[in-house]
C-alpha positions in Angstrom: 39.6 -12.2 -5.6 40.7 -13.1 -2.5 42.4 -16.0 -2.9 44.2 -14.6 -6.3 46.0 -11.9 -4.1 46.7 -13.9 -1.2 48.4 -16.8 -3.6 50.0 -14.4 -5.4 51.8 -13.1 -1.3 52.0 -16.7 -0.7 54.1 -17.1 -4.2 56.6 -13.9 -3.5 57.2 -14.8 0.2 57.5 -18.2 -0.3 60.1 -18.2 -3.4 61.9 -15.2 -1.4 62.6 -17.9 1.5 63.7 -20.5 -0.9 65.6 -17.9 -3.3 67.3 -16.6 0.2 68.4 -20.1 1.3 69.5 -21.0 -2.3 72.0 -17.9 -1.8 73.6 -19.3 1.2 76.4 -21.8 0.8 74.7 -25.1 2.1 70.6 -24.7 2.5 70.1 -28.2 4.1 71.9 -28.4 7.4 74.8 -25.2 7.5 75.8 -25.2 10.4 75.0 -27.7 13.7 72.5 -28.5 15.6 69.3 -26.2 16.1 70.6 -23.6 13.6 70.2 -27.3 11.1 67.2 -27.8 11.8 65.9 -24.5 11.6 67.2 -23.6 8.2 65.2 -27.0 7.2 61.9 -25.9 8.3 62.4 -22.7 7.4 62.9 -24.7 3.8 60.3 -26.4 3.9 57.7 -23.6 4.8 58.6 -21.5 2.2 58.3 -24.8 -0.1 55.0 -25.1 1.0 54.2 -21.5 1.0 55.3 -21.4 -2.7 53.2 -24.1 -3.7 50.1 -23.1 -1.8 50.4 -20.1 -3.2 50.5 -21.2 -6.9 47.7 -23.5 -6.3 45.4 -21.1 -5.3 46.3 -18.4 -8.2 45.4 -21.2 -10.7 42.3 -22.2 -8.6 
């Protein structure tokens, strides 16, 4: 039961990160330097959280 709850939280949180990245004009590489790298890392973290959440809900 704990995995299903945490998986649901991961799906919601990871999905929210991805949606917020796509709402911005250019989610991958908007700006320059450290800001662009942070945007890419945030996008990848959101994708990983979404994938892990889906995995634990289906398991």
